[in-house]
C-alpha positions in Angstrom: 86.9 211.5 85.4 88.4 209.1 82.9 91.9 210.0 81.7 90.9 209.9 78.0 87.9 212.2 78.6 90.1 214.5 80.7 92.7 214.8 77.9 89.9 215.4 75.3 88.5 218.2 77.5 91.9 219.8 77.8 92.4 219.5 74.1 89.1 221.2 73.3 89.7 223.9 76.0 93.1 224.6 74.4 91.7 224.7 70.9 89.0 227.2 71.9 91.5 229.2 73.9 93.6 229.6 70.7 90.6 231.0 69.0 90.0 233.5 71.8 93.7 234.6 71.6 93.6 235.0 67.8 90.5 237.1 68.2 92.1 239.4 70.8 95.1 239.8 68.5 92.7 240.9 65.7 91.4 243.5 68.1 88.2 241.8 69.2 86.8 242.5 72.6 84.9 239.3 73.2 82.6 241.0 75.8 81.3 243.2 72.9 81.2 240.6 70.2 77.7 239.6 69.0 76.5 236.3 67.7 75.0 236.6 64.2 74.2 233.1 62.8 75.4 229.7 62.0 76.0 228.4 58.5 77.1 225.0 57.3 78.5 223.1 54.4 77.1 219.6 54.8 76.6 216.5 52.7 74.7 213.3 53.3 76.1 209.8 52.5 74.6 206.5 53.6 72.0 208.5 55.7 74.8 210.2 57.6 74.9 214.0 57.5 78.4 215.5 57.9 80.3 218.7 57.1 81.7 221.9 58.5 79.8 224.4 60.6 80.6 228.1 60.9 79.7 230.3 63.8 79.4 233.9 62.5 79.7 236.8 64.9 80.4 240.5 64.6 82.5 243.1 66.4 82.2 246.8 65.5 80.3 246.0 62.3 82.7 243.4 61.0 81.8 239.7 60.7 84.1 236.9 61.7 83.9 233.1 61.5 84.9 230.2 63.7 84.9 226.8 61.9 83.8 223.7 63.6 85.5 221.2 61.4 84.4 217.7 60.3 81.1 217.5 62.2 78.8 214.5 62.1 75.1 214.7 62.9 74.0 212.2 65.5 70.6 211.5 67.1 71.8 213.7 70.1 73.1 216.6 68.0 76.2 217.5 66.1 79.6 215.9 67.1 82.8 217.7 66.1 85.6 215.3 65.2 88.4 217.8 64.6 89.6 221.0 66.4 87.7 224.2 65.8 89.6 227.0 64.0 89.7 230.7 63.6 88.8 231.8 60.0 88.6 235.5 60.7 
């Protein structure tokens, strides 16, 4: 695997792991968390759609959010250009 790709994979793994840890600190059992929906705040400029995407999930009746920051829509799907973050 290319060194740059390996570093990017490690960076994304660490970013998502931080989210898992923050969720556990908030008392979330990820095995019991349930996906709810995805929302977004997007804009289009020069025929390029971009924005932030939020993954909404629930645990014990409380909704939580994970933000996928600075995403760009491509012909193969959405590309995240910044680290994901816990929004609680």
